[in-house]
matplotlib code that plots the C-alpha trace (Angstrom):
import matplotlib.pyplot as plt

x = [25.1, 27.6, 26.0, 28.8, 28.6, 27.1, 25.6, 22.5, 24.3, 23.5, 24.6, 23.3, 21.4, 25.2, 26.1, 23.9, 25.6, 22.3, 21.5, 24.5, 24.7, 21.4, 22.0, 25.3, 23.5, 21.2, 23.0, 25.1, 21.5, 20.2, 23.1, 22.0, 18.6, 18.8, 21.5, 18.6, 15.8, 17.9, 18.8, 15.2, 13.8, 16.5, 16.0, 12.4, 12.4, 15.2, 12.9, 9.4, 9.8, 6.6, 7.2, 3.9, 5.2, 8.5, 5.7, 3.8, 6.8, 7.0, 3.7, 3.7, 7.1, 5.0, 1.3, 1.1, 2.3, -1.1, -3.4, -1.4, 0.7, -2.3, -2.6, 1.0, 1.2, -1.0, 1.3, 4.3, 2.3, 1.7, 4.9, 8.6, 9.8, 13.3, 12.0, 9.5, 12.2, 14.4, 11.8, 10.5, 14.8, 15.4, 12.0, 13.4, 16.7, 15.4, 13.3, 16.4, 18.4, 15.0, 15.2, 19.2, 18.5, 15.4, 17.9, 20.5, 18.2, 16.6, 12.9, 13.0, 9.4, 7.5, 4.9, 7.5, 9.1, 5.2, 5.2, 8.8, 8.1, 4.8, 6.0, 9.2, 6.1, 4.2, 7.4, 8.3, 4.6, 4.9, 8.1, 8.4, 6.1, 8.0, 11.3, 10.1, 8.5, 11.9, 13.6, 11.9, 13.3, 16.8, 17.5, 15.8, 13.2, 15.8, 17.3, 14.3, 14.0, 17.7, 17.7, 14.4, 16.4, 19.9, 17.6, 16.0, 20.0, 21.3, 18.3, 18.9, 22.8, 22.7, 20.3, 23.3, 25.3, 23.7, 22.6, 25.9, 27.5, 23.8, 24.8, 28.0, 27.0, 24.1, 26.9, 28.4, 25.4, 21.8, 21.3, 24.9, 22.7, 20.3, 22.5, 24.5, 21.3, 20.7, 23.9, 23.2, 20.7, 23.0, 24.2, 21.1, 19.8, 23.6, 23.2, 19.3, 20.8, 23.6, 21.2, 21.1, 18.0, 15.0, 11.7, 9.0, 5.4, 2.4, -0.5, -2.8, -5.8, -8.9, -10.6, -9.7, -7.1, -9.9, -10.7, -7.1, -6.6, -9.1, -8.1, -5.0, -7.2, -9.3, -6.2, -4.9, -8.4, -8.5, -5.5, -6.4, -2.5, -1.9, -4.4, -3.5, 0.3, -0.7, -2.7, 0.2, 2.6, 0.1, 0.0, 4.0, 4.4, 1.6, 2.9, 6.8, 8.3, 6.2, 8.2, 11.1, 9.7, 10.2, 13.9, 14.6, 12.5, 14.3, 17.9, 17.1, 14.3, 15.1, 18.5, 19.6, 22.1, 22.4, 22.8, 25.9, 23.8, 20.3, 22.7, 24.0, 20.4, 19.5, 21.9, 21.5, 18.4, 19.9, 22.6, 20.0, 17.6, 20.8, 21.4, 17.8, 17.7, 20.5, 19.7, 16.4, 18.1, 19.9, 17.5, 15.4, 17.6, 16.3, 12.8, 10.3, 8.6, 6.2, 8.3, 10.3, 7.6, 6.1, 9.2, 9.9, 7.0, 6.8, 10.5, 9.9, 7.2, 9.1, 12.4, 10.0, 9.0, 12.3, 13.2, 10.3, 11.8, 15.0, 17.2, 20.2, 21.9, 24.0, 21.1, 18.9, 21.0, 20.8, 17.2, 17.0, 19.2, 17.1, 14.3, 15.5, 16.4, 12.8, 11.1, 13.2, 13.5, 9.4, 9.0, 11.6, 10.1, 6.6, 7.6, 9.1, 6.4, 4.0, 6.0, 7.2, 3.4, 2.3, 2.8, 4.7, 1.5, -0.1, 3.4, 3.2, -0.1, 0.6, 3.5, 1.6, -0.9, 2.1, 3.9, 0.8, 0.5, 3.9, 5.0, 1.5, 0.5, 4.1, 3.5, -0.3, 1.1, 3.7, 1.4, -0.3, 2.7, 3.9, 0.4, 0.8, 4.0, 3.0, 0.2, 2.1, 5.6, 7.6, 8.1, 4.5, 3.8, 6.4, 5.3, 1.9, 3.3, 4.9, 2.1, 0.2, 3.1, 3.4, -0.5, -0.3, 2.5, 0.8, -2.5, -0.3, 1.2, -1.6, -3.9, -1.7, -3.8, -4.4, -1.1, -0.9, -1.0, 2.1, 4.6, 7.9, 8.5, 7.9, 9.3, 7.8, 6.5, 4.6, 7.8]
y = [-3.5, -4.9, -4.1, -1.4, -0.5, 2.6, 1.2, -0.9, -1.8, -1.2, 2.4, 3.7, 6.3, 8.3, 8.1, 11.1, 14.6, 16.4, 13.2, 12.6, 16.8, 15.9, 13.3, 14.3, 17.6, 15.4, 13.2, 15.8, 17.2, 14.1, 13.2, 16.3, 15.8, 12.5, 13.9, 16.2, 13.6, 10.8, 13.9, 14.9, 11.8, 11.0, 14.1, 13.4, 9.8, 11.6, 14.5, 13.5, 10.0, 8.4, 6.6, 8.3, 11.7, 10.5, 9.2, 12.6, 14.9, 12.4, 12.6, 16.5, 16.0, 14.1, 14.2, 17.1, 14.9, 12.9, 16.4, 18.2, 16.1, 15.5, 19.3, 19.7, 16.7, 18.6, 21.9, 19.8, 18.7, 22.4, 24.3, 23.9, 21.3, 22.7, 26.0, 24.0, 21.9, 25.0, 26.5, 23.7, 23.1, 26.7, 26.6, 23.6, 25.1, 28.0, 25.7, 23.5, 27.2, 28.3, 24.4, 24.8, 28.4, 27.2, 25.0, 27.1, 29.7, 26.7, 27.6, 24.6, 23.1, 20.4, 22.6, 24.4, 21.4, 20.5, 23.7, 23.6, 20.2, 20.8, 23.9, 21.5, 18.9, 21.3, 22.0, 18.3, 17.8, 20.4, 18.9, 15.5, 15.1, 17.7, 15.5, 12.2, 13.3, 15.2, 11.6, 11.1, 14.3, 13.4, 10.1, 8.0, 6.0, 2.7, 3.9, 5.0, 1.9, 2.2, 6.5, 5.4, 2.8, 5.0, 8.1, 5.4, 4.4, 8.2, 8.7, 5.9, 5.7, 8.9, 7.2, 4.8, 8.1, 10.5, 8.6, 7.6, 11.6, 12.1, 9.9, 11.5, 15.0, 15.1, 13.8, 17.2, 19.6, 19.0, 22.4, 21.6, 18.8, 21.2, 24.0, 21.2, 20.5, 23.8, 24.2, 21.0, 22.3, 24.8, 21.5, 20.7, 24.4, 24.4, 21.2, 22.1, 25.5, 23.5, 21.5, 22.5, 19.8, 22.1, 21.2, 23.3, 23.0, 22.1, 25.4, 25.4, 23.2, 24.2, 22.1, 23.4, 22.1, 19.5, 18.1, 18.1, 16.3, 13.9, 12.5, 11.4, 9.3, 8.1, 7.5, 5.1, 3.5, 2.8, 0.8, -1.7, -2.9, 0.2, 0.9, -2.9, -1.8, 1.3, -0.5, -2.5, 0.4, 1.9, -1.7, -1.8, 2.1, 1.9, -1.4, -1.6, 1.3, 3.1, 1.0, 3.1, 5.4, 2.8, 2.0, 4.4, 2.4, -0.9, 1.0, 2.4, -0.2, -3.6, -3.6, -1.1, 1.2, 4.6, 7.3, 5.4, 2.2, 3.7, 5.5, 2.1, 0.8, 3.1, 3.2, -0.5, 0.4, 2.6, 0.6, -2.0, 0.6, 1.6, -1.5, -3.1, -0.3, -0.6, -4.6, -4.3, -2.9, -5.9, -8.5, -7.2, -8.6, -12.2, -11.3, -8.8, -6.1, -8.1, -11.2, -8.6, -6.9, -10.2, -11.6, -8.5, -8.0, -11.2, -10.6, -7.4, -8.8, -11.7, -9.3, -7.6, -10.8, -11.4, -8.0, -8.6, -11.6, -11.3, -10.8, -10.4, -6.6, -8.2, -10.1, -7.4, -5.1, -7.9, -8.2, -4.5, -4.3, -7.0, -5.0, -2.3, -3.6, -5.3, -2.5, -0.4, -2.9, -3.1, 0.6, 1.0, -1.4, -0.1, 3.6, 2.9, 0.5, 3.5, 6.2, 4.3, 3.5, 7.3, 10.3, 12.9, 15.2, 12.4, 11.8, 14.1, 13.5, 9.7, 10.1, 12.5, 9.7, 7.1, 9.9, 10.6, 7.0, 5.9, 9.1, 9.8, 6.3, 6.1, 8.7, 7.9, 3.5, 5.4, 6.7, 3.4, 1.6, 4.0, 4.0, -0.1, 0.2, 2.0, 0.0, -2.9, -3.0, -2.1, -5.7, -6.7, -3.3, -4.1, -8.2, -7.1, -4.9, -7.7, -9.9, -7.4, -7.2, -10.5, -11.2, -8.9, -10.1, -13.6, -12.5, -11.2, -14.9, -16.3, -14.0, -12.7, -11.8, -8.6, -7.1, -8.8, -5.6, -4.4, -5.2, -4.3, -0.7, 0.2, 2.9, 6.4, 7.1, 9.9, 11.7]
z = [-17.4, -14.9, -11.2, -8.8, -5.3, -6.9, -9.9, -9.2, -5.5, -1.9, -2.3, -5.6, -4.6, -3.5, -7.4, -7.4, -6.5, -5.0, -2.8, -1.6, -0.3, 1.2, 3.0, 4.2, 5.8, 6.9, 8.9, 10.8, 12.1, 12.5, 15.3, 16.8, 17.2, 18.5, 21.0, 22.0, 22.1, 24.4, 26.8, 26.9, 27.7, 30.0, 31.6, 32.2, 34.2, 36.4, 37.6, 36.8, 37.8, 35.9, 32.4, 31.3, 32.0, 29.7, 27.0, 27.4, 26.4, 22.9, 22.3, 22.5, 20.0, 17.4, 18.4, 15.8, 13.2, 13.4, 12.8, 10.5, 7.9, 5.2, 5.3, 5.0, 2.4, 0.4, 0.2, -0.4, -3.6, -5.0, -3.3, -4.0, -1.6, -1.1, 0.2, 3.1, 3.9, 4.8, 6.7, 9.1, 10.0, 10.5, 13.0, 14.2, 15.0, 17.3, 19.0, 20.0, 21.0, 22.8, 24.9, 25.5, 27.1, 29.4, 30.9, 31.5, 33.0, 35.4, 34.1, 32.4, 34.1, 32.5, 30.8, 29.5, 28.0, 26.6, 25.2, 23.3, 22.7, 20.4, 18.7, 17.0, 16.8, 14.3, 12.5, 12.0, 11.0, 8.3, 6.6, 6.5, 4.0, 1.7, 3.4, 2.3, -1.5, -2.8, -2.8, -5.9, -7.4, -6.7, -8.1, -11.1, -10.5, -10.5, -7.4, -5.6, -3.0, -2.3, -1.6, 0.9, 2.1, 2.9, 3.8, 6.8, 7.7, 7.9, 10.3, 12.2, 12.2, 13.8, 16.2, 17.0, 17.5, 19.1, 22.0, 22.8, 22.6, 24.4, 27.5, 27.9, 27.4, 29.8, 32.5, 31.4, 31.0, 29.9, 28.3, 26.1, 24.3, 23.2, 22.3, 20.2, 18.3, 17.4, 15.8, 14.0, 12.0, 10.2, 8.0, 6.6, 6.2, 4.3, 2.3, 0.7, -0.5, -2.6, -4.1, -7.3, -8.4, -9.4, -7.1, -8.1, -7.4, -8.9, -9.3, -6.1, -6.4, -7.7, -5.7, -2.5, -0.3, 1.4, -1.7, -2.8, 0.3, 0.0, -3.2, -2.2, 0.7, -2.2, -4.3, -1.6, -1.4, -4.9, -4.7, -1.7, -1.1, -0.1, 2.4, 3.9, 4.3, 5.8, 8.6, 8.9, 9.8, 11.9, 13.8, 13.7, 14.8, 17.7, 19.3, 17.9, 17.3, 20.1, 22.9, 22.5, 25.3, 27.6, 27.4, 30.0, 32.1, 30.9, 31.6, 35.7, 36.3, 35.2, 34.3, 37.2, 34.6, 34.1, 31.3, 29.4, 29.3, 28.0, 25.5, 24.4, 24.4, 22.6, 20.1, 20.0, 18.3, 15.8, 14.4, 13.6, 12.3, 10.0, 8.9, 8.3, 5.9, 3.5, 3.7, 1.9, -1.2, -0.7, -0.2, -3.2, -5.5, -4.2, -2.7, -4.0, -1.5, -0.3, 0.9, 2.6, 4.4, 5.8, 7.1, 8.8, 10.2, 11.8, 13.1, 14.8, 16.7, 17.9, 18.6, 20.9, 22.7, 23.2, 24.5, 26.8, 28.3, 28.3, 31.5, 30.4, 29.7, 26.8, 25.3, 25.4, 23.2, 20.4, 20.8, 20.4, 17.8, 15.7, 17.0, 15.0, 11.7, 11.6, 11.8, 9.6, 6.9, 7.2, 7.1, 4.2, 2.0, 2.8, 2.0, -1.2, -2.7, -1.9, -3.3, -6.3, -7.2, -7.0, -9.9, -9.0, -8.3, -5.8, -4.0, -1.7, -0.5, -0.1, 1.9, 4.0, 4.6, 5.0, 7.7, 9.3, 10.4, 11.2, 12.7, 14.6, 15.9, 17.5, 20.5, 21.0, 21.3, 23.4, 25.8, 26.1, 26.7, 29.2, 31.1, 30.6, 32.2, 35.1, 35.9, 35.7, 33.9, 31.2, 30.2, 30.6, 28.1, 25.3, 25.8, 24.4, 21.9, 20.4, 20.3, 18.5, 15.7, 15.6, 14.9, 12.2, 10.2, 10.5, 9.2, 6.1, 6.0, 5.9, 4.4, 1.4, -1.3, 0.6, -0.3, -3.8, -5.5, -3.7, -7.1, -7.5, -8.4, -11.6, -14.2, -12.6, -16.3, -15.4, -14.0]

ax = plt.figure().add_subplot(projection="3d")
ax.plot(x, y, z, "-o")
ax.set_aspect("equal")
plt.show()
């Protein structure tokens, strides 16, 4: 069969109606999310002054994922995934509205922001496994890698656009950023309501929730390459992705620029990630997922080390672009391998473990990076993170047998 852009090509998942609708709604919503994220972290940098406080708000937003995602994964395996997504998005919409109101009223102290961020984090934890595991319901197995990659691309393309808009909005009104985010959730809620694909749950686990969750961990442990891939993504998130919390510090303290400079730097990371995610699909024609994962993890470490050493703003933007592209290539390929090699009844739990480690390790690592940057400097912290990521990538290069079972995605016969 001839390969076209919508048939086996780099946009093949867009050939499926429900995927297109959900992708579009999520893209609009994520632009609003990144407007809020950029505005909130910059606000904390200006008003709290400490990089540790910036990291603490980030931790409050994402730490619940570390503790709740495995329970959410069990729920995603026996509840209707569309209903779970609707519930999570609705809570997040009202949470953003609350943040806008407290900012408008001038009562947005650090403690209030932390509490609101925790509520947002809980909703995120309950939403993400259902969101990730719904992808194979919307596309056939042959387009799964592309669907996962394009899902990552829309999130990161929004990360490119959102901070740039956020930088402008912050100058106008900080509270406007949160109101815009609240409105943006209406797009993804409407998209979920328009999706026709049924996503029915399975009967509740007769063995109980804890044993149901345990079966997911046993599945990962039995497939040792999955355990190694999850260890890699934990290191990359803890030491690599976490350096996003130092973007305000690098912008303000190293390059002496304002909100526009911060928005551009964060946007370049998003642009790199948006390019890197679909690039996985293209490279998959020539290289297997194992090769992509090894190469991208090594490049992640090198780009971070370069980022820490650069004192030229334009060069730093290029390095940040590479940082985003390499991280997203690695995480997209890893996610696709894990989902593609798991049966539907297990996929929510496997995805929840991936989400727990990817999203959960990020804020914890960010807290460490924030502390190191306050004690030493932001470039020092970023360099430490880059060296750790490089070491992990080189380990896979020297000992490739540990992920030898991470074969190309097989047909999902069980579906």
